ROSE-4610 file (N, C-alpha, C; in Angstrom, 1 decimal, always signed):
// ROSE-4610
residu = [X/X/X/X/X/X/X/X/X/X/X/X/X/X/X/X/X/X/X/X/X/X/X/X/X/X/X/X/X/X/X/X/X/X/X/X/X/X/X/X/X/X/X/X/X/X/X/X/X/X/X/X/X/X/X/X/X/X/X/X/X/X/X/X/X/X/X/X/X/X/X/X/X/X/X/X/X/X/X/X/X/X/X/X/X/X/X/X/X/X/X/X/X/X/X/X/X/X/X/X/X/X/X/X/X/X/X/X/X/X/X/X/X/X/X/X/X/X/X/X/X/X/X/X/X/X/X/X/X/X/X/X/X/X/X/X/X/X/X/X/X/X/X/X/X/X/X/X/X/X/X/X/X/X/X/X/X/X/X/X/X/X/X/X/X/X/X/X/X/X/X/X/X/X/X/X/X/X/X/X/X/X/X/X/X/X/X/X/X/X/X/X/X/X/X/X/X/X/X/X/X/X/X/X/X/X/X/X/X/X/X/X/X/X/X/X/X/X/X/X/X/X/X/X/X/X/X/X/X/X/X/X/X/X/X/X/X/X/X/X/X/X/X/X/X/X/X/X/X/X/X/X/X/X/X/X/X/X/X/X/X/X/X/X/X/X/X/X/X/X/X/X/X/X/X/X/X/X/X/X/X/X/X/X/X/X/X/X/X/X/X/X/X/X/X/X/X/X/X/X/X/X/X/X/X/X/X/X/X/X/X/X/X/X/X/X/X/X/X/X/X/X/X/X/X/X/X/X/X/X/X/X/X/X/X/X/X/X/X/X/X/X/X/X/X/X/X/X/X/X/X/X/X/X/X/X/X/X/X/X/X/X/X/X/X/X/X/X/X/X/X/X/X/X/X/X/X/X/X/X/X/X/X/X/X/X/X/X/X/X/X/X/X/X/X/X/X/X/X/X/X/X/X/X/X/X/X/X/X/X/X/X/X/X/X/X/X/X/X/X/X/X/X/X/X/X/X/X/X/X/X/X/X/X/X/X/X/X/X/X/X/X/X/X/X/X/X/X/X/X/X/X/X/X/X/X/X/X/X/X/X/X/X/X/X/X/X/X/X/X/X/X/X/X/X/X/X/X/X/X/X/X/X/X/X/X/X/X/X/X/X/X/X/X/X/X/X/X/X/X/X/X/X/X/X/X/X/X/X/X/X/X/X/X/X/X/X/X/X/X/X/X/X/X/X/X/X/X/X/X/X/X/X/X/X/X/X/X/X/X/X/X/X/X/X/X/X/X/X/X/X/X/X/X/X/X/X/X/X/X/X/X/X/X/X/X/X/X/X/X/X/X/X/X/X/X/X/X/X/X/X/X/X/X/X/X/X/X/X/X/X/X/X/X/X/X/X/X/X/X/X/X/X/X/X/X/X/X/X/X/X/X/X/X/X/X/X/X/X/X/X]
num = [1/1/1/2/2/2/3/3/3/4/4/4/5/5/5/6/6/6/7/7/7/8/8/8/9/9/9/10/10/10/11/11/11/12/12/12/13/13/13/14/14/14/15/15/15/16/16/16/17/17/17/18/18/18/19/19/19/20/20/20/21/21/21/22/22/22/23/23/23/24/24/24/25/25/25/26/26/26/27/27/27/28/28/28/29/29/29/30/30/30/31/31/31/32/32/32/33/33/33/34/34/34/35/35/35/36/36/36/37/37/37/38/38/38/39/39/39/40/40/40/41/41/41/42/42/42/43/43/43/44/44/44/45/45/45/46/46/46/47/47/47/48/48/48/49/49/49/50/50/50/51/51/51/52/52/52/53/53/53/54/54/54/55/55/55/56/56/56/57/57/57/58/58/58/59/59/59/60/60/60/61/61/61/62/62/62/63/63/63/64/64/64/65/65/65/66/66/66/67/67/67/68/68/68/69/69/69/70/70/70/71/71/71/72/72/72/73/73/73/74/74/74/75/75/75/76/76/76/77/77/77/78/78/78/79/79/79/80/80/80/81/81/81/82/82/82/83/83/83/84/84/84/85/85/85/86/86/86/87/87/87/88/88/88/89/89/89/90/90/90/91/91/91/92/92/92/93/93/93/94/94/94/95/95/95/96/96/96/97/97/97/98/98/98/99/99/99/100/100/100/101/101/101/102/102/102/103/103/103/104/104/104/105/105/105/106/106/106/107/107/107/108/108/108/109/109/109/110/110/110/111/111/111/112/112/112/113/113/113/114/114/114/115/115/115/116/116/116/117/117/117/118/118/118/119/119/119/120/120/120/121/121/121/122/122/122/123/123/123/124/124/124/125/125/125/126/126/126/127/127/127/128/128/128/129/129/129/130/130/130/131/131/131/132/132/132/133/133/133/134/134/134/135/135/135/136/136/136/137/137/137/138/138/138/139/139/139/140/140/140/141/141/141/142/142/142/143/143/143/144/144/144/145/145/145/146/146/146/147/147/147/148/148/148/149/149/149/150/150/150/151/151/151/152/152/152/153/153/153/154/154/154/155/155/155/156/156/156/157/157/157/158/158/158/159/159/159/160/160/160/161/161/161/162/162/162/163/163/163/164/164/164/165/165/165/166/166/166/167/167/167/168/168/168/169/169/169/170/170/170/171/171/171/172/172/172/173/173/173/174/174/174/175/175/175/176/176/176/177/177/177/178/178/178/179/179/179/180/180/180/181/181/181/182/182/182/183/183/183/184/184/184/185/185/185/186/186/186/187/187/187/188/188/188/189/189/189/190/190/190/191/191/191/192/192/192/193/193/193/194/194/194/195/195/195/196/196/196/197/197/197/198/198/198/199/199/199/200/200/200/201/201/201/202/202/202/203/203/203/204/204/204/205/205/205/206/206/206/207/207/207]
x = [+0.8/+0.0/+0.9/+0.5/+1.3/+1.2/+2.3/+2.3/+1.2/+0.4/-0.6/-1.9/-2.1/-3.3/-3.8/-5.1/-6.1/-6.2/-6.9/-7.0/-8.3/-8.7/-9.9/-9.4/-9.5/-9.0/-10.2/-10.2/-11.4/-11.1/-11.9/-11.9/-13.3/-14.0/-15.4/-16.2/-16.9/-17.8/-17.1/-15.8/-15.0/-14.3/-14.6/-14.0/-13.3/-12.1/-11.3/-11.1/-11.6/-11.5/-11.5/-11.1/-11.1/-12.5/-12.7/-13.9/-14.3/-15.7/-16.2/-17.2/-17.6/-18.6/-19.9/-20.3/-21.6/-21.5/-20.4/-20.3/-20.5/-20.7/-20.8/-21.8/-23.0/-24.1/-23.8/-23.3/-23.0/-21.8/-20.8/-19.6/-20.1/-20.9/-21.4/-22.2/-23.1/-24.0/-23.2/-22.2/-21.5/-20.6/-19.9/-19.0/-19.8/-20.9/-21.7/-22.3/-22.7/-23.2/-22.2/-20.9/-19.8/-19.0/-19.5/-18.7/-18.1/-18.9/-18.4/-17.3/-17.5/-16.6/-15.3/-15.3/-14.1/-13.3/-14.1/-13.5/-12.3/-12.3/-11.1/-9.8/-9.9/-8.7/-8.3/-9.1/-8.9/-7.8/-6.9/-5.9/-6.5/-5.9/-6.4/-5.2/-5.4/-4.4/-4.5/-3.7/-3.8/-3.6/-4.4/-4.2/-4.8/-5.6/-6.2/-7.7/-8.3/-9.8/-10.4/-9.7/-10.2/-10.5/-9.7/-9.9/-11.2/-11.7/-12.9/-14.2/-14.1/-15.2/-16.0/-17.3/-18.1/-18.0/-18.2/-18.1/-18.9/-20.2/-21.1/-20.7/-20.1/-19.6/-18.4/-17.7/-16.6/-17.0/-18.3/-18.8/-20.0/-19.8/-20.8/-20.5/-21.4/-21.1/-19.9/-19.7/-18.6/-17.3/-17.3/-16.0/-15.7/-16.7/-16.5/-15.9/-16.4/-15.8/-14.4/-14.1/-12.7/-11.8/-12.4/-11.7/-11.3/-12.2/-11.9/-10.8/-10.9/-9.9/-8.5/-8.4/-7.1/-6.6/-7.5/-7.1/-6.6/-7.2/-6.8/-5.4/-5.2/-3.9/-2.8/-3.1/-2.1/-1.8/-2.8/-2.5/-1.6/-1.8/-1.0/+0.5/+0.7/+2.1/+2.7/+1.8/+2.2/+2.5/+2.1/+2.4/+1.3/+0.1/-1.0/-1.8/-2.3/-3.2/-4.4/-5.5/-6.7/-7.8/-8.3/-9.3/-10.5/-11.7/-12.8/-13.0/-13.6/-13.9/-15.4/-15.8/-17.2/-17.5/-18.6/-19.1/-20.4/-20.5/-21.7/-22.1/-21.1/-21.3/-21.7/-21.8/-22.2/-20.9/-20.8/-19.6/-19.6/-18.3/-18.2/-17.0/-16.1/-15.0/-13.9/-12.7/-11.6/-10.3/-9.4/-8.0/-7.1/-6.0/-5.2/-3.7/-3.0/-1.5/-1.1/-0.3/+0.1/+1.6/+2.1/+3.6/+4.4/+4.0/+4.7/+6.0/+7.1/+8.4/+9.0/+9.5/+10.1/+11.7/+12.4/+13.9/+14.4/+15.4/+16.0/+15.1/+14.1/+13.2/+12.1/+11.4/+10.3/+9.3/+8.7/+7.9/+6.7/+5.7/+4.5/+3.8/+3.0/+2.1/+0.8/+0.1/-1.2/-2.1/-3.3/-4.3/-5.7/-6.6/-7.9/-8.9/-10.2/-11.3/-12.5/-13.4/-14.6/-15.8/-17.0/-18.2/-18.4/-18.7/-18.8/-19.7/-20.8/-21.7/-21.2/-20.0/-19.4/-18.1/-17.7/-16.5/-16.6/-15.4/-15.4/-15.8/-16.0/-16.5/-15.4/-14.1/-13.0/-12.9/-13.7/-13.7/-12.4/-12.1/-10.9/-9.6/-9.4/-8.1/-8.1/-9.2/-9.2/-8.9/-9.5/-9.2/-7.7/-7.2/-5.8/-4.9/-5.2/-4.4/-4.4/-5.5/-5.6/-4.7/-4.8/-4.0/-2.5/-2.2/-0.8/-0.2/-0.9/-0.4/-0.2/-1.2/-1.1/+0.1/+0.4/+1.5/+2.8/+2.9/+4.2/+4.4/+3.3/+3.5/+3.4/+2.2/+2.0/+2.7/+2.6/+3.2/+4.7/+5.2/+6.6/+7.3/+6.5/+7.0/+7.6/+8.4/+9.1/+8.6/+8.1/+7.7/+6.5/+5.6/+4.4/+4.4/+4.0/+4.0/+2.7/+2.2/+1.0/+1.2/+0.9/+1.1/-0.3/-0.4/-1.7/-1.6/-2.7/-2.7/-2.8/-2.1/-2.2/-3.6/-4.5/-5.8/-6.8/-6.3/-7.2/-7.2/-7.9/-7.8/-8.3/-9.3/-9.8/-8.7/-8.0/-7.0/-5.8/-5.4/-4.3/-4.6/-5.9/-6.2/-6.0/-6.2/-6.0/-4.6/-3.6/-2.2/-1.7/-2.1/-1.6/-2.1/-3.3/-3.9/-3.1/-2.6/-1.9/-0.4/+0.1/+1.5/+2.4/+1.9/+2.8/+3.6/+4.9/+5.8/+5.7/+5.6/+5.6/+7.0/+7.3/+8.7/+9.0/+8.0/+8.4/+7.3/+7.7/+6.8/+7.2/+6.2/+6.5/+5.8/+6.5/+5.9/+5.3/+4.1/+3.4/+3.6/+3.3/+3.7/+2.8/+1.5/+0.5/-0.6/-1.0/-2.2/-3.5/-4.1/-5.3/-6.4/-7.5/-8.7/-8.2/-7.5/-7.2/-6.0/-5.1/-3.9/-2.9/-1.6/-0.5/-0.7/-0.7/-1.0/+0.2/+0.5/+1.4/+0.9/+1.8/+1.5/+2.5/+2.0/+2.9/+3.1/+4.3/+4.7/+4.7/+3.9/+3.9/+4.3/+5.1/+5.6/+5.4/+5.2/+5.1/+6.1/+6.9/+7.8/+7.3/+7.7/+7.3/+7.7/+8.8/+9.3/+8.6/+7.8/+7.3/+6.3/+5.5/+4.6/+4.9/+5.8/+6.2/+5.0/+4.0/+2.8/+1.7/+2.0/+1.0/+0.4/+0.0/-0.6/-2.0/-2.8/-4.1/-4.0/-3.1/-3.0/-2.6/-1.8/-1.4/-2.6/-3.4/-4.6/-5.6/-5.8/-6.8/-6.3/-5.0/-4.5/-4.7/-4.5/-4.7/-6.1/-7.0/-8.4/-8.9/-8.4/-8.8/-8.4/-7.2/-6.7/-7.5]
y = [-1.2/+0.0/+1.2/+2.3/+3.5/+4.2/+4.9/+5.7/+6.8/+6.8/+7.8/+7.5/+6.2/+5.8/+4.5/+4.4/+5.4/+6.3/+7.4/+8.3/+9.1/+9.5/+10.4/+11.6/+12.8/+14.0/+15.0/+15.7/+16.6/+17.8/+18.8/+20.0/+20.6/+20.7/+21.2/+20.4/+21.1/+20.4/+19.8/+20.1/+19.7/+18.3/+17.4/+16.0/+15.7/+15.2/+14.8/+13.3/+12.5/+11.1/+10.5/+9.2/+8.6/+8.5/+8.6/+8.4/+7.0/+6.7/+5.4/+5.2/+3.9/+3.6/+4.4/+4.5/+5.2/+6.7/+7.3/+8.7/+8.9/+7.9/+8.0/+9.0/+8.9/+9.8/+11.3/+11.5/+12.9/+13.4/+12.6/+13.1/+13.4/+12.6/+12.9/+14.2/+14.3/+15.5/+16.8/+16.8/+18.0/+18.3/+17.3/+17.6/+18.2/+17.6/+18.0/+19.4/+19.7/+21.0/+22.1/+21.7/+22.7/+22.8/+22.4/+22.4/+23.7/+24.8/+26.1/+26.6/+26.2/+26.6/+25.8/+24.5/+23.7/+23.5/+23.5/+23.2/+24.0/+25.4/+26.2/+25.8/+25.0/+24.7/+23.2/+22.4/+21.0/+20.6/+19.6/+19.1/+18.3/+18.5/+17.7/+17.0/+16.1/+15.4/+15.8/+16.8/+17.3/+16.3/+16.4/+15.5/+14.1/+13.9/+12.6/+12.7/+11.6/+11.6/+12.0/+11.8/+12.1/+13.6/+14.4/+15.9/+16.3/+15.5/+15.9/+15.3/+14.5/+13.9/+15.0/+15.0/+16.0/+15.9/+16.9/+16.9/+15.9/+15.8/+14.9/+13.4/+13.2/+11.8/+11.4/+12.4/+12.1/+11.9/+12.1/+12.0/+11.1/+9.8/+8.8/+7.7/+6.8/+5.7/+4.9/+4.7/+3.9/+4.7/+6.0/+6.8/+6.9/+6.9/+7.0/+5.6/+4.5/+3.2/+3.1/+3.6/+3.6/+4.6/+5.7/+6.6/+5.9/+5.2/+4.4/+3.4/+2.7/+1.6/+2.2/+3.4/+4.0/+4.5/+5.0/+5.5/+4.4/+3.3/+2.1/+1.7/+1.7/+1.3/+2.3/+3.6/+4.6/+4.6/+4.3/+4.3/+3.1/+2.0/+0.8/+1.1/+1.9/+2.2/+3.4/+4.1/+5.3/+6.5/+6.6/+7.7/+8.9/+8.5/+9.5/+9.1/+10.1/+9.9/+10.8/+10.3/+11.1/+11.1/+12.3/+12.4/+13.2/+12.9/+13.7/+14.7/+15.8/+16.8/+16.8/+16.7/+16.6/+17.6/+18.3/+19.3/+18.9/+18.7/+18.2/+16.9/+16.0/+14.7/+14.7/+15.9/+16.0/+16.3/+15.5/+15.6/+17.1/+17.7/+19.1/+19.3/+18.3/+18.5/+17.5/+17.8/+16.8/+17.6/+16.9/+17.4/+16.2/+16.3/+15.2/+15.5/+14.5/+14.5/+13.7/+14.2/+13.5/+13.6/+12.7/+12.7/+12.6/+11.7/+11.6/+10.9/+11.5/+10.9/+11.0/+9.9/+9.8/+9.9/+9.3/+9.4/+10.8/+11.2/+12.5/+13.6/+13.4/+14.5/+14.7/+13.7/+13.8/+14.9/+14.9/+15.9/+15.4/+16.3/+15.9/+17.2/+17.0/+18.0/+17.9/+19.1/+19.1/+19.9/+19.3/+19.9/+19.8/+20.7/+20.7/+21.4/+21.1/+21.8/+21.7/+22.7/+22.8/+23.1/+22.7/+23.1/+24.6/+25.2/+26.7/+27.2/+26.5/+27.0/+27.1/+26.4/+26.5/+27.3/+27.8/+28.6/+29.9/+30.3/+31.5/+31.3/+30.1/+29.9/+29.3/+29.3/+28.7/+27.2/+26.6/+25.1/+24.6/+25.1/+24.7/+24.9/+26.1/+26.2/+25.3/+25.0/+24.0/+22.6/+22.2/+20.9/+20.7/+21.8/+21.7/+21.7/+22.5/+22.5/+21.2/+20.5/+19.2/+18.2/+18.2/+17.3/+17.7/+18.9/+19.3/+18.8/+19.0/+18.5/+17.0/+16.3/+14.9/+14.5/+15.2/+14.9/+15.1/+16.1/+16.4/+15.4/+15.0/+14.1/+12.6/+12.1/+10.7/+10.2/+11.0/+10.6/+10.8/+11.7/+11.9/+12.8/+13.7/+14.6/+15.8/+16.5/+17.7/+18.9/+18.7/+19.8/+19.5/+20.5/+20.4/+21.5/+21.2/+22.1/+22.2/+23.4/+23.7/+24.6/+24.1/+24.8/+25.3/+26.6/+27.3/+28.3/+28.3/+29.3/+30.7/+31.6/+33.0/+33.6/+33.1/+33.6/+33.0/+32.0/+31.2/+31.9/+33.0/+33.8/+33.0/+32.1/+31.4/+30.4/+29.7/+28.8/+29.6/+30.7/+31.5/+32.0/+32.3/+32.8/+31.8/+30.5/+29.4/+29.3/+29.2/+29.0/+30.2/+31.4/+32.6/+32.6/+32.2/+32.2/+31.2/+30.1/+29.1/+29.3/+30.4/+30.7/+30.0/+29.5/+29.0/+30.1/+29.8/+30.7/+30.7/+31.8/+31.9/+31.7/+30.6/+30.3/+30.6/+31.0/+31.3/+31.0/+31.2/+31.1/+30.0/+29.1/+28.0/+28.3/+28.5/+28.8/+27.5/+27.6/+26.6/+25.2/+25.2/+24.2/+22.9/+23.1/+22.0/+22.2/+21.1/+21.2/+21.3/+22.5/+22.8/+23.3/+22.7/+23.2/+23.4/+22.4/+22.4/+23.1/+23.6/+24.3/+24.2/+24.5/+24.6/+25.9/+25.9/+27.0/+27.3/+28.6/+29.1/+28.8/+28.6/+28.4/+29.1/+29.5/+29.9/+28.7/+28.6/+27.5/+28.1/+27.4/+27.8/+26.5/+26.8/+25.6/+25.9/+24.8/+24.9/+23.8/+24.2/+23.3/+22.9/+21.7/+21.2/+22.2/+22.9/+23.8/+25.2/+25.5/+26.8/+27.1/+26.1/+26.3/+25.2/+25.5/+24.5/+24.0/+24.8/+24.4/+23.8/+23.6/+23.0/+24.0/+23.5/+24.4/+24.8/+23.9/+24.2/+25.2/+25.0/+25.9/+27.3/+27.4/+28.8/+29.4/+28.6/+29.1/+29.6/+28.9/+29.2/+30.5/+30.6/+31.8/+33.0/+32.9/+34.0/+34.4/+33.4/+33.6/+34.4/+34.0/+34.6/+36.1/+36.3/+37.7/+38.5]
z = [+0.0/+0.0/+0.0/-0.8/-0.8/+0.5/+0.8/+2.1/+2.0/+3.1/+3.2/+2.5/+2.1/+1.3/+1.9/+2.0/+1.9/+3.1/+3.0/+4.1/+4.1/+5.3/+5.4/+6.2/+5.6/+6.2/+6.4/+7.4/+7.6/+8.5/+8.2/+9.1/+9.0/+10.1/+10.0/+9.1/+8.2/+7.3/+6.0/+5.9/+4.7/+5.0/+4.1/+4.2/+2.9/+3.0/+1.8/+1.9/+1.0/+1.0/-0.4/-0.5/-1.9/-2.4/-3.7/-4.4/-4.3/-4.2/-4.2/-5.3/-5.4/-6.5/-6.3/-5.0/-4.7/-5.0/-5.3/-5.6/-7.1/-7.8/-9.3/-9.8/-9.3/-9.8/-9.5/-8.3/-7.9/-8.7/-8.9/-9.7/-11.1/-11.8/-13.1/-13.1/-12.2/-12.2/-12.0/-11.0/-10.7/-11.9/-12.5/-13.6/-14.8/-15.1/-16.3/-16.0/-14.8/-14.5/-14.6/-14.4/-14.4/-15.6/-16.8/-18.0/-18.2/-18.3/-18.6/-17.6/-16.3/-15.3/-15.3/-15.7/-15.7/-17.0/-18.1/-19.4/-19.7/-19.5/-19.9/-19.2/-18.1/-17.3/-17.4/-18.1/-18.1/-19.2/-18.7/-19.7/-20.8/-22.0/-23.2/-23.8/-24.6/-25.4/-26.8/-27.3/-28.6/-29.7/-30.7/-31.9/-31.6/-30.6/-30.3/-30.4/-30.6/-30.6/-29.3/-28.2/-26.9/-26.8/-27.4/-27.3/-27.9/-28.9/-29.6/-29.0/-28.0/-27.4/-26.6/-26.9/-26.1/-24.6/-23.9/-22.5/-21.8/-22.1/-21.5/-21.7/-22.9/-23.2/-22.4/-21.8/-21.0/-19.5/-19.3/-17.9/-17.8/-18.0/-18.0/-16.9/-16.6/-15.7/-16.1/-17.4/-17.9/-17.7/-17.9/-17.7/-16.2/-15.4/-13.9/-13.5/-14.0/-13.6/-14.1/-15.2/-15.7/-14.9/-14.4/-13.5/-12.3/-11.7/-10.4/-10.7/-11.8/-12.1/-12.2/-12.9/-13.1/-11.8/-11.0/-9.7/-8.8/-8.8/-8.0/-8.5/-9.8/-10.3/-9.9/-10.0/-9.6/-8.1/-7.3/-5.9/-5.5/-6.2/-6.0/-6.3/-7.4/-7.7/-7.0/-6.3/-5.5/-6.3/-7.6/-8.4/-8.2/-7.8/-7.7/-6.5/-5.7/-4.7/-4.9/-5.5/-5.8/-4.7/-4.5/-3.4/-3.9/-3.4/-3.6/-2.4/-2.7/-1.7/-1.4/-0.1/+0.3/+1.3/+1.2/+2.1/+2.7/+4.0/+4.6/+3.9/+3.6/+3.0/+1.6/+1.0/-0.5/-1.3/-2.4/-3.3/-3.8/-3.8/-4.2/-5.1/-5.3/-6.2/-5.9/-6.4/-6.2/-5.9/-5.2/-5.0/-5.1/-5.8/-6.1/-6.0/-5.5/-5.7/-6.9/-7.8/-8.9/-9.2/-10.0/-10.3/-9.0/-8.1/-6.8/-7.0/-6.5/-6.6/-5.2/-4.7/-3.4/-3.6/-2.7/-2.8/-2.6/-3.3/-3.1/-3.5/-4.3/-4.8/-3.9/-3.5/-2.5/-2.8/-4.0/-4.6/-5.3/-5.5/-6.2/-6.7/-7.7/-8.2/-7.4/-7.2/-6.6/-7.5/-7.6/-8.5/-7.8/-8.2/-7.5/-8.4/-8.1/-8.7/-7.7/-7.8/-7.0/-7.8/-7.3/-7.9/-7.9/-9.0/-9.1/-8.0/-7.7/-6.7/-5.3/-5.1/-3.7/-3.7/-4.9/-4.9/-4.1/-3.5/-2.7/-1.3/-0.8/+0.5/+1.4/+0.9/+1.7/+1.7/+0.9/+0.8/+0.2/-1.0/-1.7/-1.0/-0.4/+0.4/+1.6/+2.2/+3.3/+2.8/+1.7/+1.2/+0.7/+0.1/-0.4/+0.8/+1.9/+3.1/+3.8/+3.9/+4.5/+3.7/+2.4/+1.6/+1.7/+1.7/+1.8/+3.1/+4.2/+5.5/+5.4/+4.8/+4.7/+3.8/+2.8/+1.9/+2.6/+3.4/+4.1/+5.3/+5.9/+7.1/+6.7/+6.4/+6.1/+4.9/+3.8/+2.5/+2.5/+3.3/+3.4/+2.4/+1.8/+0.7/+1.3/+0.5/+0.9/+0.1/-1.1/-2.0/-2.7/-2.8/-3.6/-4.7/-5.9/-7.0/-7.6/-7.8/-8.5/-9.8/-10.9/-12.2/-12.6/-12.8/-13.0/-14.1/-15.0/-16.1/-15.5/-16.0/-15.5/-15.5/-16.3/-16.4/-15.4/-14.7/-13.8/-12.4/-12.2/-11.0/-9.8/-10.0/-8.8/-8.3/-9.1/-8.7/-8.1/-8.7/-8.2/-6.8/-6.5/-5.2/-4.1/-4.5/-3.5/-3.1/-4.1/-3.7/-3.0/-3.4/-2.7/-1.3/-1.0/+0.3/+1.2/+0.6/+1.4/+1.4/+0.9/+1.0/+0.1/-1.1/-2.1/-2.7/-3.0/-3.6/-5.2/-5.8/-7.3/-7.7/-8.4/-8.8/-10.2/-11.0/-12.4/-13.4/-14.6/-15.8/-16.7/-17.1/-18.0/-19.3/-20.4/-21.7/-22.3/-22.8/-23.5/-22.8/-21.5/-20.6/-20.7/-20.9/-20.9/-21.9/-22.4/-23.4/-22.6/-22.8/-22.1/-23.0/-23.0/-23.8/-25.3/-25.8/-27.3/-27.7/-26.8/-27.3/-26.2/-26.5/-25.5/-24.7/-23.4/-22.6/-21.6/-21.5/-20.5/-19.1/-18.2/-16.8/-15.9/-14.7/-13.6/-12.7/-12.1/-11.2/-9.8/-8.9/-7.5/-6.7/-5.6/-4.8/-3.4/-2.6/-1.1/-0.6/+0.4/+1.0/+2.4/+2.9/+4.2/+5.3/+5.1/+6.2/+6.1/+5.1/+4.9/+6.0/+6.5/+7.6/+8.6/+9.6/+10.6/+11.4/+11.6/+12.4/+11.5/+10.2/+9.4/+8.4/+7.2/+6.3/+6.7/+7.2/+7.7/+8.9/+9.8/+10.9/+10.4/+9.4/+8.9/+8.2/+7.5/+6.9/+7.9/+9.0/+10.0/+10.7/+11.0/+11.7/+10.8/+9.5/+8.6/+8.5/+8.5/+8.4/+9.6/+10.8/+12.0/+12.0/+11.6/+11.5/+10.6]
């Protein structure tokens, strides 16, 4: 079993846990309802048939089953740790660790999305902080990296609120919504918040 998997993380009404079969209908409904909100920031594979598949066709019971299969495979190898975000037990989004490397590197990418109807309520920063603390403690990582399009103001607000450092600009870094897109690179180190990322977020919120 991969370090730190499975896990259930929580603070208040926000719970971060692995997706399950019973979450299928909610996942499909939330994803389809949020096409306009999510599509501009979703990775694509240029020059493949997948990039041309309509949004609803990418979010069916069959695609959810395949998603769970891939997630189980990735957690066995330890390369990815994918979680759902739940608010008052209702599915609200996802937060994931990807490209996990141990050894001398001890690093991973972190990505997230939230239902547009719940954006701006502090849910995403809380979920990301929970997973960041889990990554630094249970998973044993030293560095988390988030690569974000400069136009994605909602995602930028999350990493800035959590104290990620802006480390630079990546030209045409990732295929997003049908073309190569520039990204900014943000990173958080385990020693950046000695008392924990969630603790730092709560202290800042109180102030």
